[in-house]
C-alpha positions as CSV (number, residue, x, y, z in Angstrom):
1,M,18.4,-58.0,17.6
2,S,21.4,-55.7,17.2
3,Y,21.1,-52.1,18.3
4,Q,21.2,-49.7,15.3
5,V,22.3,-46.1,15.5
6,K,21.5,-43.6,12.8
7,L,23.6,-40.4,12.5
8,D,22.6,-37.3,10.7
9,T,24.6,-36.5,7.6
10,F,26.3,-33.2,7.4
11,E,27.8,-31.3,4.4
12,G,31.0,-30.6,6.3
13,P,32.5,-29.7,9.7
14,L,30.9,-26.2,9.7
15,D,27.5,-27.8,9.1
16,L,28.0,-30.1,12.1
17,L,29.1,-27.2,14.3
18,L,26.0,-25.2,13.4
19,H,23.9,-28.2,14.3
20,L,25.5,-28.5,17.7
21,I,25.2,-24.7,18.3
22,D,21.5,-24.8,17.5
23,Q,20.9,-27.9,19.5
24,E,22.5,-26.3,22.6
25,E,20.7,-22.9,21.8
26,M,24.0,-21.0,22.0
27,D,24.6,-17.5,20.7
28,I,26.8,-17.9,17.6
29,Y,28.7,-14.7,18.6
30,D,29.5,-16.2,22.0
31,I,30.2,-19.9,21.5
32,Q,31.0,-22.0,24.5
33,I,34.0,-23.5,22.8
34,S,34.8,-26.1,25.5
35,K,31.3,-27.6,25.4
36,I,31.1,-27.6,21.6
37,T,34.5,-29.1,21.2
38,D,33.6,-32.0,23.5
39,Q,30.4,-32.7,21.6
40,Y,32.2,-32.5,18.3
41,L,34.8,-35.0,19.4
42,E,32.1,-37.3,20.7
43,Y,30.4,-37.2,17.3
44,L,33.7,-38.2,15.6
45,D,34.2,-41.0,18.1
46,T,30.8,-42.3,17.3
47,M,31.6,-42.3,13.6
48,Q,34.8,-44.3,14.3
49,T,32.9,-46.7,16.5
50,L,30.5,-47.3,13.6
51,Q,33.5,-47.8,11.3
52,L,32.4,-44.8,9.1
53,D,35.0,-43.0,7.0
54,I,35.8,-39.6,8.5
55,A,36.8,-36.9,6.0
56,S,40.0,-35.1,6.6
57,E,38.2,-31.8,6.9
58,F,36.4,-33.0,10.0
59,L,39.7,-33.9,11.5
60,V,41.2,-30.5,10.6
61,M,38.2,-28.8,12.4
62,A,38.8,-31.0,15.4
63,S,42.4,-29.8,15.7
64,T,41.2,-26.2,15.2
65,L,38.7,-26.5,18.0
66,L,41.3,-28.1,20.3
67,S,43.7,-25.2,19.5
68,I,41.0,-22.6,20.3
69,K,40.0,-24.4,23.5
70,S,43.6,-24.5,24.7
71,K,44.0,-20.7,23.9
72,M,40.8,-20.0,25.8
73,L,42.3,-21.8,28.9
74,L,45.3,-19.6,28.9
75,P,45.1,-16.4,31.1
76,T,44.4,-13.2,29.3
77,R,47.5,-11.0,28.8
78,N,47.1,-7.3,28.4
79,E,50.0,-5.3,27.0
80,H,50.4,-1.7,28.2
81,S,51.9,1.0,26.0
82,F,53.1,4.2,27.5
83,Q,53.2,7.3,25.4
84,G,54.1,10.2,27.7
85,S,51.4,10.5,30.3
86,L,48.9,8.4,28.2
87,S,48.7,4.7,28.9
88,L,47.1,2.4,26.3
89,V,45.8,-1.1,27.0
90,I,46.1,-3.5,24.0
91,E,43.9,-6.6,24.4
92,E,44.6,-9.9,22.6
93,E,42.2,-11.0,19.8
94,D,39.6,-13.5,20.8
95,P,40.7,-16.9,19.3
96,R,37.1,-17.7,18.4
97,D,36.7,-14.7,16.1
98,E,37.9,-16.5,12.9
99,L,35.7,-19.5,13.6
100,I,32.7,-17.3,14.3
101,R,33.3,-15.4,11.0
102,R,33.4,-18.7,9.0
103,L,30.3,-20.0,10.8
104,I,28.3,-16.8,10.0
105,E,29.3,-16.9,6.3
106,Y,28.4,-20.6,6.1
107,K,25.1,-20.0,7.7
108,K,24.2,-17.3,5.2
109,F,25.0,-19.6,2.3
110,K,23.1,-22.4,3.8
111,E,20.0,-20.3,4.3
112,V,20.2,-19.1,0.7
113,S,20.6,-22.7,-0.5
114,F,17.5,-23.7,1.4
115,F,15.6,-20.8,-0.2
116,L,16.7,-21.9,-3.7
117,K,15.9,-25.5,-3.0
118,E,12.3,-24.5,-2.0
119,K,12.0,-22.5,-5.2
120,E,13.3,-25.5,-7.2
121,I,10.7,-27.8,-5.7
122,S,7.8,-25.4,-6.3
123,R,9.0,-24.7,-9.8
124,S,9.3,-28.5,-10.5
125,K,5.5,-28.8,-10.0
126,I,4.9,-26.4,-12.9
127,F,4.8,-27.7,-16.4
128,T,4.9,-25.5,-19.4
129,K,4.8,-26.0,-23.2
130,A,5.4,-23.9,-26.2
131,P,2.4,-22.2,-27.6
132,S,0.6,-24.1,-30.3
133,D,-0.4,-22.8,-33.7
134,L,-4.2,-22.5,-33.6
135,S,-4.5,-20.4,-36.7
136,L,-6.0,-23.5,-38.5
137,F,-9.0,-23.4,-36.1
138,I,-9.8,-19.7,-36.6
139,E,-12.8,-19.2,-38.7
140,T,-12.1,-17.1,-41.7
141,E,-14.7,-15.0,-43.5
142,E,-14.7,-14.6,-47.2
143,V,-14.1,-11.1,-48.5
144,N,-17.4,-9.4,-49.3
145,P,-16.9,-7.4,-52.5
146,V,-19.9,-5.2,-51.6
147,E,-18.9,-4.5,-48.0
148,G,-19.6,-0.9,-47.0
149,I,-22.0,-0.3,-49.9
150,N,-25.7,0.2,-49.1
151,I,-28.8,1.5,-50.7
152,Y,-27.9,5.1,-49.9
153,H,-24.9,4.9,-52.3
154,L,-27.3,4.1,-55.1
155,I,-29.6,6.9,-54.1
156,E,-26.7,9.4,-54.2
157,A,-25.8,8.1,-57.7
158,F,-29.5,8.4,-58.7
159,Q,-29.6,12.0,-57.5
160,K,-26.4,12.8,-59.4
161,A,-27.9,11.3,-62.5
162,L,-31.1,13.4,-62.1
163,K,-29.0,16.6,-61.8
164,R,-26.7,15.6,-64.7
165,Y,-29.7,15.0,-67.1
166,S,-32.0,17.7,-65.9
167,Y,-33.5,19.8,-68.7
168,K,-36.1,22.4,-69.3
169,D,-39.6,21.4,-70.2
170,P,-39.9,21.4,-74.0
171,I,-42.4,23.6,-75.8
172,T,-44.0,20.6,-77.4
173,R,-44.4,17.1,-75.9
174,L,-44.2,14.0,-77.9
175,K,-45.9,11.0,-76.6
176,R,-43.6,8.0,-76.5
177,E,-44.0,4.4,-75.5
178,E,-43.2,3.9,-71.8
179,I,-40.6,1.2,-71.0
180,S,-41.7,-1.2,-68.2
181,I,-39.4,-2.2,-65.4
182,K,-39.4,-5.8,-66.6
183,D,-38.2,-4.7,-70.1
184,R,-35.5,-2.5,-68.7
185,M,-34.3,-5.4,-66.4
186,N,-34.1,-7.7,-69.4
187,H,-32.2,-5.0,-71.4
188,I,-29.7,-4.6,-68.6
189,L,-29.1,-8.3,-68.3
190,Q,-28.7,-8.6,-72.1
191,M,-26.1,-5.8,-72.0
192,L,-24.1,-7.6,-69.3
193,Q,-24.3,-11.0,-71.0
194,S,-23.4,-9.7,-74.4
195,T,-20.5,-7.6,-73.4
196,K,-19.3,-10.1,-70.8
197,H,-17.8,-7.2,-68.9
198,D,-18.8,-5.0,-66.0
199,L,-20.9,-1.9,-66.7
200,F,-20.8,1.4,-65.0
201,F,-24.0,3.0,-63.7
202,S,-23.3,6.0,-65.8
203,D,-23.2,3.8,-68.9
204,L,-26.8,2.8,-68.4
205,L,-27.8,6.5,-68.3
206,K,-25.6,7.6,-71.1
207,D,-28.3,7.7,-73.8
208,I,-31.2,8.5,-71.5
209,T,-32.7,11.9,-71.7
210,D,-36.1,11.4,-70.0
211,R,-36.6,11.6,-66.3
212,S,-39.0,8.7,-66.3
213,D,-36.5,6.5,-68.0
214,I,-33.9,7.3,-65.3
215,V,-36.4,6.3,-62.6
216,V,-37.3,3.1,-64.5
217,T,-33.6,2.2,-64.8
218,F,-32.9,2.9,-61.2
219,L,-35.9,0.7,-60.1
220,S,-34.8,-2.0,-62.5
221,L,-31.4,-2.1,-60.8
222,L,-32.9,-2.4,-57.4
223,E,-35.1,-5.2,-58.5
224,L,-32.2,-7.1,-60.2
225,I,-30.2,-6.7,-57.0
226,K,-33.1,-8.0,-54.9
227,Q,-33.3,-11.0,-57.2
228,K,-29.5,-11.5,-56.9
229,Q,-29.1,-11.4,-60.6
230,I,-26.5,-8.6,-60.4
231,I,-24.1,-7.2,-57.8
232,C,-23.0,-3.6,-57.4
233,I,-19.5,-2.6,-56.3
234,Q,-18.1,0.8,-55.4
235,K,-14.4,0.7,-54.7
236,N,-14.0,4.2,-53.2
237,P,-16.5,6.7,-51.9
238,F,-18.2,8.8,-54.7
239,D,-16.7,6.5,-57.4
240,D,-19.0,5.4,-60.3
241,I,-20.8,2.2,-59.2
242,I,-19.8,-1.0,-61.1
243,I,-22.6,-3.3,-62.2
244,R,-21.6,-7.0,-62.5
245,Y,-23.6,-9.9,-63.8
246,S,-24.2,-12.6,-61.1
247,P,-24.4,-16.1,-62.8
248,P,-26.5,-18.8,-61.1
249,Y,-23.4,-20.5,-59.6
250,I,-22.3,-17.3,-57.9
251,R,-25.8,-16.4,-56.7
252,G,-25.9,-19.7,-54.8
253,G,-22.6,-18.8,-53.1
254,N,-21.6,-16.1,-50.6
255,I,-21.7,-13.1,-53.0
256,H,-24.9,-11.1,-52.7
257,G,-26.1,-7.8,-54.1
258,L,-27.1,-4.8,-52.1
């Protein structure tokens, strides 16, 4: 069997240099340029041995490393500048400074790219969809025409009717035939059926002058509401109460009296 060698892939020469620096646990601000250059060239030789294409940027970095290495081998030359009695020592710039600056910048971008890659992987595990229209599944309640009206509204109307038709006791009393609740109920239904329109509560009391008839009329309305033969509607507080006939097909539905 043939011996196989697998090399790590790098984005570019700076990526390879960072790998070598980390592998040797070097301080990026104090690179051992001679050692790193030798390892870098060994990597390129291995790529040539495996007949791999070497990008031109890797070769440019190799020449840069050799140039820095040669400058590091030269003795340091200090220039003295004399100004009167003051002597200044001007030191040459470290030939590694430009390379170190590029490596630090590249390392920053590489760390950011790793961070964004992790965010991309975590976000790819989240699936979203546009909100669906669920209004068709919401149960809707039919409008109740007598909502907000209760027995106390009828009582208030009854009290107003009593005050409106109050009178002094007459000097003489005439006996009259009493109207039963059943007869008054039939009379109200006949009025509603004959007119085919709504009636107002005040209309039923328009021609009544006797207190007992008012009471009978009020009790008849309550009984008709109880039997669901009529419904009462008051659009606004203190308005006259509307009396509406409730046919059998409506009484079997959702509309109810008070």
